[in-house]
N, C-alpha and C positions, 0 to 999 in steps of 0.2 A: 705183302699183298697189295702191291701198288698197281692200280689200274690206270689206264690211259685217260684220265679225266682230272679236272681241277676240283671236283666235288669230293667230299669225304663222307663215307657212310660208316657209322658205328651202330651196331645192332640194327634197329629198324629206323634210325634217324639219319637224315642226310644233311650235311652242312656245306656251305660254299667256302668257308674259311678253313685253312689247315693250320692256323695258329691258335692254340689254346693259351689262355693267360690265367694268372692267379690274382688274388685280392689281398695278399699279405704284404707287410713291410713298407707300404707307402707312407710318406710323411703325413699326408692328409687325404681326405675323401675326394677333394677336388682333383688332386693329381691322379688318383685312381680312376675317377670317372672320365677324365680327358684321355687318359692312356687307353682305356677300354675302347673309346671311340676311335682313336688314332690307330689302334692295332687292327681294326676291322674284324676282331674275333667274334665268334658266336657262342663259344663254350668258355665259361669261367669257373674255376674251381674255388670252393669255399671250405675252410677248415671248420668242421662241425663243433669240435671241442672248444675252439676259441670263440665261436658265436655263442654257444651255450653258457660259457663261463663269463660272457660279457667283457672279454678282454678289451682294454682301452682302445687299442688300435682297430678293433672290429666294431666298436660302438657306432650305430647308425649305418652300418654297411648294407644290411639287408634292405633297409628302406631307401637307400640311395641308388639302388640298381633297378633298372627297368626289366623285370623278369618276363615281360612279354617279348622283349628283344633278345635277351641272352638266355642260353640254356645252362641251368645250374649243374655243376659237377661236384656234388658233395665229396669231401675226402675224409679219410680216417686218420689224418695227421695226429701224432701224439700217442697212438696206440702201440703197445709193445707186444701183444700176442693176438692170436686168432679170436678168442672169445671177446676180448675188449673191442676189437675192430668190428665184429659183427654187431655188437650193441650200438656202437656209434653209427654204423651204416644204417641201422633201423631208424635212428634219430634223424639221419640225413634224409632218408626218404620222406619222413614226415615234414621236415623243413621244406623240401621241394614242393610238397603238396600245399603247404601254407603259403608258398609264394605264387600259387596258381598253376603249378605244373603237375597236375593230377596224374599224368601218365609217365612221369619221370622216375625211372628205376635205375639211373646211372649211379655208380659209386666208384670213386678212385680209391683203390685199396692200398693203404700204406701200413705196413707192420714193421716198426723200427725200434728194436730194443737197444740198439747201439747208440750211445750218447756222444761218442767222440767223432766217429766218421759218418754217422747217420746212414748206415747201410741197411737195406731191408733184409728181414729174415726170410729166406726162401722156403723153409719148411712151414712156418706159421702162415706165410702168405698163401701157399698152396692149400693148406688146411682151411683157411678162411674163405678162399675163393670157391672151393667146392661147396661149402655150406651156403654162401651167399647166392650162388647160382641156383641151388635148391629152393632158395627163398625168392626166386624170380628177379634177381638183380642182374643188370648189365654191368659186369665187373671189368674195370680197367685197372689191372694190377701194376704197381710200381715195383720194378725188380732190378737186380744187378743184371748186367749184360751177359746173361747165361743162356746160350742157345737151347740147352736141354730143358731148362726150367721153362723157358718161353714156349717151347713146343708142348710141354706137359700142361701148361696153363691153357693153351689153345685147345688141347684135346679134352679138357674137362668142361670147356664151354665159355671161356672168357671172351668178352667182346673185343678186347685189344690186349696187347702187351705194351708196357711202357718202360723200356730199359733206360738206365741212367747213362748219360754221356760221360759224366764224371760226378764225384760226390756233390750233394746239394749245396748250392751257394758258393762253390769254389771258383766258378767262372773259368775252369780249365779247358772247356771245350770237349771235343770228342776224344777222350783218352781211351775209350773202349771201342773205337771205330771198327776194328777187325771183327770183333764179336757181334757188334750191331749189324754189320753187313751179313753175317751168317744168319742171324735172326730174321732179317728182312728177306733173304733168299728163300728161307724155308717156311715163312709164315703165310697162312691163308686168311689171316685177320689183320686189321691195321696195326702197324708198328708206330708208336708215338715216342719220340725221344724226349725224355724228361730229366731235367737236372743237369747242371754243369755248363749250360750255354751262357756265354759271357758277352759276346758281341754278335752283330748280325752275320758276320762271315761264318760263325759256328752254326747258326740256324740254317744258312744257305747250304753249308756242307752236309748237314743232316738230310736235307731234302734232296740234294744232288745224288746222294748214295742210295736213295729210294725210300727213305722214311715217309710214312703217310702224313705225319704231322709232327709238330713240336709243341711242348708246353713250356712256357717261359714265365717266371715270376721275378726272381731277384734281379736279373739283368735289366729289367725294365724299372721295377719299383725303386731300386737303389741307384739308378743312374742320376747324374746331376740334373738332367732334364727328362723325367720319365715319359711325358707325352711324346717328345721328339724321338726318344729311343723306341717307343712302341710303334711309331710310324716306320722307323728304320727296320724293325723286326718284321713288320708286315711286308715290306718290299722285299726283304731278304728271303722270306719263306716263299713268296710268290715267284721270285726269280729262281730259287733253287728248284722248285717244283717244275717250272717251265724247262729248266736245263735238263732235268731228269727225263721229262717227256720228249725233249728234242733228241736226246741221245748224244752223249759226249764223244769227242774225238778220242780214239784209243791212244794210250801212251806208247811210244816207240823208243828203242835204244839208239836209233840213228836219225839224223835230220832228214826231212823230206822237203824238197823245194815247193813253195806255194804257187810258183808260176810254172806253166807247162814247159816241158823240156823238148817237145817236138816242134818242128817247124821254126826253129830259131834262125834269124837272119845271120849269116856268117860273113 
């Protein structure tokens, strides 16, 4: 659902940045804070279960973020079925309210029972999405790059679909590009590529093929210099979006001269 604009609309909210970032895996809060600034992001995702469990890497996270500047995207990471993800989503909505975002009904829906490959469960994801929409959530479901599932989630009322480029944390880039392109072609809601992006060229490629946004965590947080990588990702997303809007030169099987062939002096 790519419109000819640099702004991104999800549900009833409009954002100027098309780069979403995460808050996990950073070595320290300072790296995270500077990376958020350098990324120019406006939406940041927070794992509710890790916040509630007071996981060491998340201690002080809520207090360190200016929630007047950033829009919280609570996520259900760690949930293995629909019922569990719905309970965590309700906690996430309350957490957003506590941060001062009274009208925030966003939830990044993750239902992942698979411990080895961390692939989302399509059946439980759809089941949870239908219930959360009934509870007035703006649902952003994390899914395999399955065009049929993506369309079904759109039909039940999801605010976006978030197909994975490749498995979480693998940095393999867009291994599912053909399917993602089909999802983009058929979607009437934003398509956000999530997971697998390793370097800025991966992010640029996702935007060049028409994705509306990308969500990046590990590639920034686990870089040797996270703030610098965040800045690089910002530029890549911006460049990729501009390239998509400009319209690329179509590929050809034969060479075409770049200089005119008419009127050449003989």
